[in-house]
C-alpha positions in Angstrom: -27.4 22.1 3.3 -25.1 19.3 2.1 -26.1 19.8 -1.5 -25.6 23.6 -1.2 -22.1 23.2 0.3 -21.2 20.6 -2.4 -22.4 22.9 -5.2 -20.5 25.8 -3.6 -17.4 23.6 -3.5 -17.7 22.9 -7.3 -18.2 26.6 -8.1 -15.2 27.7 -5.9 -12.9 25.0 -7.4 -14.0 26.0 -10.9 -13.2 29.6 -10.2 -9.8 28.6 -8.8 -9.0 26.5 -11.9 -10.0 29.4 -14.3 -8.0 31.9 -12.3 -4.9 29.8 -12.1 -5.1 29.1 -15.8 -5.0 32.8 -16.4 -2.1 33.3 -14.0 -0.2 30.4 -15.6 -0.3 32.1 -18.9 1.1 35.3 -17.4 3.8 33.8 -15.1 5.9 30.7 -15.1 3.9 27.7 -13.6 6.5 27.2 -10.9 6.1 30.8 -9.7 2.3 30.5 -9.7 2.5 27.2 -7.7 4.8 28.4 -5.0 3.1 31.8 -4.7 -0.4 30.3 -4.2 1.0 27.6 -1.8 2.7 30.3 0.4 -0.5 32.4 0.4 -2.8 29.5 1.0 -0.6 28.4 3.9 -0.8 31.8 5.5 -4.6 32.1 5.0 -5.3 28.5 6.2 -3.2 29.2 9.3 -5.3 32.3 10.1 -8.5 30.3 9.3 -7.5 27.4 11.5 -6.4 29.7 14.3 -9.8 31.3 14.6 -11.6 28.0 14.2 -9.7 26.4 17.1 -10.2 29.6 19.1 -14.0 29.5 18.5 -14.0 25.8 19.6 -12.2 26.7 22.9 -8.9 25.2 21.8 -5.7 26.5 20.1 -3.7 25.5 17.1 -0.5 24.8 19.0 -2.3 22.1 21.1 -3.8 20.6 18.0 -0.4 20.2 16.3 1.2 19.0 19.6 -1.2 16.1 19.6 -0.2 14.9 16.1 2.1 11.9 15.9 5.3 11.8 13.8 3.6 9.5 11.4 0.9 12.0 10.8 3.5 14.6 9.8 5.2 12.1 7.6 2.1 11.0 5.6 0.4 14.4 5.4 3.7 16.1 4.6 4.5 13.5 1.9 1.0 13.8 0.4 1.5 17.6 0.2 4.9 17.2 -1.6 3.5 14.6 -4.1 0.1 16.1 -4.7 0.6 19.8 -4.3 4.3 20.6 -4.9 4.8 18.2 -7.8 1.2 17.5 -9.0 0.0 21.0 -9.0 3.2 22.2 -10.7 2.4 20.0 -13.6 -1.2 20.9 -13.7 -0.3 24.6 -14.1 2.1 23.7 -16.9 -0.9 21.8 -18.5 -3.1 24.8 -18.0 -0.6 26.9 -20.0 -0.2 24.3 -22.8 -3.8 23.0 -23.4 -6.1 25.1 -21.3 -8.3 24.3 -18.3 -11.0 22.3 -20.2 -8.8 19.5 -21.4 -6.6 19.6 -18.3 -9.6 19.0 -16.0 -10.8 16.3 -18.3 -7.5 14.4 -18.0 -7.6 15.1 -14.2 -10.5 12.6 -14.1 -7.8 10.0 -13.9 -6.8 11.3 -10.4 -9.6 9.4 -8.5 -8.6 6.3 -10.4 -5.0 6.5 -9.4 -6.1 7.3 -5.8 -8.3 4.2 -5.7 -5.6 1.9 -7.2 -2.9 3.4 -4.9 -5.2 2.8 -1.8 -5.8 -0.7 -3.0 -2.1 -1.4 -3.3 -0.9 0.5 -0.2 -3.7 0.0 2.3 -5.7 -2.9 0.9 -8.8 -0.8 0.2 -11.3 -2.9 -1.7 -12.1 -2.4 -5.4 -14.8 -4.7 -6.7 -15.6 -5.6 -10.3 -18.0 -2.6 -10.6 -15.2 -0.3 -9.4 -12.9 -1.7 -12.1 -15.6 -1.2 -14.7 -16.0 2.4 -13.6 -12.2 2.9 -14.0 -12.3 1.3 -17.5 -15.1 3.7 -18.6 -13.2 6.7 -17.4 -9.9 5.7 -18.9 -11.8 5.1 -22.2 -13.2 8.6 -22.0 -9.8 10.1 -21.4 -8.3 8.2 -24.3 -11.0 9.5 -26.6 -10.5 13.1 -25.3 -6.7 12.9 -26.0 -7.3 11.3 -29.5 -9.8 14.0 -30.4 -7.6 16.9 -29.2 -4.4 15.7 -30.7 -5.9 15.1 -34.1 -4.7 18.6 -35.1 -1.8 20.3 -36.8 0.2 20.7 -33.5 -0.4 17.1 -32.4 3.2 16.4 -31.4 3.5 19.6 -29.3 0.3 18.9 -27.5 1.1 15.3 -26.6 4.6 16.3 -25.4 3.6 19.4 -23.5 0.0 19.4 -22.4 -1.3 15.9 -22.0 1.8 14.4 -20.5 1.9 17.2 -17.9 -1.8 16.6 -17.2 -1.4 12.9 -16.8 1.6 13.4 -14.5 -0.4 15.8 -12.4 -3.4 13.4 -12.2 -1.1 10.5 -11.1 0.6 12.7 -8.4 -2.7 14.1 -7.1 -4.2 10.6 -6.9 -1.2 9.3 -5.0 -1.4 12.4 -2.7 -5.0 11.6 -1.8 -4.1 7.9 -1.1 -1.2 8.9 1.1 -3.4 11.4 2.9 -5.9 8.6 3.6 -3.2 6.5 5.0 -2.3 9.3 7.5 -6.0 9.6 8.5 -6.2 5.9 9.3 -3.2 6.0 11.8 -5.5 7.0 14.7 -9.2 6.9 13.6 -10.4 7.9 17.1 -8.3 11.0 17.3 -8.2 11.9 13.7 -6.9 15.4 12.9 -9.3 18.1 11.7 -9.5 18.3 7.8 -8.2 21.9 7.8 -5.3 20.8 10.0 -4.4 18.2 7.4 -4.8 20.8 4.7 -2.5 23.2 6.5 0.2 20.6 7.0 0.1 19.6 3.3 0.3 23.2 2.2 3.1 24.0 4.6 5.3 21.0 3.7 4.7 21.6 0.0 5.8 25.2 0.3 8.8 24.2 2.4 10.1 21.6 -0.1 9.8 24.0 -3.0 11.8 26.6 -1.0 14.5 24.0 -0.2 14.5 22.8 -3.8 15.1 26.4 -5.1 17.8 27.0 -2.4 19.6 23.8 -3.3 19.8 24.9 -6.9 21.2 28.3 -5.9 17.9 30.1 -6.4 17.7 32.2 -3.3 15.4 34.7 -4.7 12.4 32.5 -3.9 9.7 35.0 -4.8 11.1 37.3 -7.5 9.3 40.6 -7.7 10.1 41.5 -11.3 7.4 39.3 -13.0 4.8 40.7 -10.6 5.9 44.3 -11.2 6.0 43.9 -14.9 2.5 42.4 -15.0 0.6 43.0 -11.7 -2.7 41.8 -13.3 -1.6 38.2 -12.7 -1.4 38.8 -8.9 -5.2 39.3 -8.8 -5.7 35.9 -10.5 -3.4 34.2 -8.0 -5.3 35.8 -5.0 -8.7 34.9 -6.5 -7.6 31.3 -7.2 -6.0 30.8 -3.8 -9.0 32.2 -1.9 -11.6 30.3 -3.9 -9.7 27.0 -4.1 -7.5 26.1 -1.1 -9.4 28.3 1.3 -13.1 28.4 0.4 -13.1 25.3 -1.7 -11.5 23.2 1.1 -13.8 24.7 3.8 -17.0 24.0 1.8 -15.8 20.4 1.0 -15.2 19.9 4.7 -18.7 21.1 5.5 -20.2 18.8 2.9 -18.9 15.7 4.8 -21.1 16.6 7.8 -24.2 16.3 5.7 -23.5 13.9 2.9 -21.9 10.4 2.5 -18.4 10.5 0.8 -19.6 8.7 -2.3 -22.5 11.2 -2.8 -20.2 14.2 -2.2 -17.6 12.8 -4.7 -20.3 12.3 -7.3 -21.2 16.0 -7.1 -17.5 17.0 -7.1 -17.0 15.0 -10.2 -19.0 17.6 -12.1 -16.1 20.1 -11.9 -15.1 19.6 -15.6 -18.7 20.3 -16.7 -18.8 23.6 -14.9 -15.4 24.6 -16.2 -16.4 23.7 -19.8 -19.6 25.7 -19.4 -17.7 28.7 -18.0 -15.2 28.5 -20.8 -17.9 28.1 -23.5 -19.9 31.0 -22.2 -16.9 33.3 -21.9 -15.6 32.2 -25.3 -12.2 31.2 -23.8 -12.3 27.7 -25.4 -14.7 26.1 -27.8 -14.6 22.3 -27.4 -16.2 20.1 -30.0 -19.7 18.8 -29.3 -18.4 15.2 -29.1 -16.1 16.3 -26.2 -19.3 16.7 -24.0 -20.0 13.0 -24.6 -16.5 12.0 -23.7 -16.8 14.1 -20.6 -19.9 12.4 -19.5 -18.1 9.0 -20.0 -15.3 10.2 -17.7 -17.7 11.5 -15.0 -19.9 8.4 -15.3 -16.9 6.2 -14.7 -16.0 8.2 -11.6 -19.5 8.0 -10.2 -19.6 4.2 -10.8 -16.2 3.9 -9.0 -17.3 6.1 -6.1 -20.5 4.2 -5.6 -19.2 0.7 -6.3 -20.2 -0.7 -2.9 -23.7 0.7 -3.1 -24.2 -0.6 -6.7 -22.8 -4.0 -5.7 -25.2 -4.2 -2.8 -28.2 -3.4 -5.1 -27.1 -6.1 -7.5 -26.9 -8.6 -4.7 -30.3 -7.7 -3.4 -31.8 -8.2 -6.9 -30.2 -11.7 -7.1 
């Protein structure tokens, strides 16, 4: 069942990326981001409510048991990873498409690992550093191949910078989330509770940010009325990503080790490239597939660094 849940996670996340890419080309990225965050917060609240009800508890009790430090770390991770990170990922979708954006997002686990190493002392052995070097090399090759075109300057300025900022923010967000999880390992909050807090705080900070700049029309209706087709993409992306994708990824952890699950999740860019190639949305050069395998290979080495180090020690 673990493999099935992991594959469903990848498919759902791929669907979300493709849907949000379409939406980002219809509406402004900021509008797409805050719309899907607000919708995801509502749907996750309903989902969590029924989950706690099924388990004989209630969502109010669950939140009452949280410490202030939980709210701080999970809220901060939502602001950094979702409010800021996903805003830039939607801008990257609009500028360079989903294929190259997700390739650059391979840097996110690297940033998360380094941040965890610096903030909480999480170990990165020599094999982990080797994996990061491989992935960084693959990303550099991807950028070099894509920007070797007539609109090189525009792509560097718009797409790849946005994608890199997004990867950094998302990696930091994951590291901050892990710091919050380690506050009380015995009474650790449920993953969907953490997801709900992150979504809620990200939505709240965006609303406050808009209000502070005099933008009190938080969710303008005019763009949706002018082009209602994009609403469907936002709904599909929100349900398949933050709701179903998160739910399936939670279920995976009950059956598979984290390293094995992350290895399967790392195949997200492959699925997206396949979808885009089949649909004819984007036609990456054949060499890009090799660069993609380099990026994913580096992530797998990073995720399984402890297991690989153990194998090497046994052979010695």
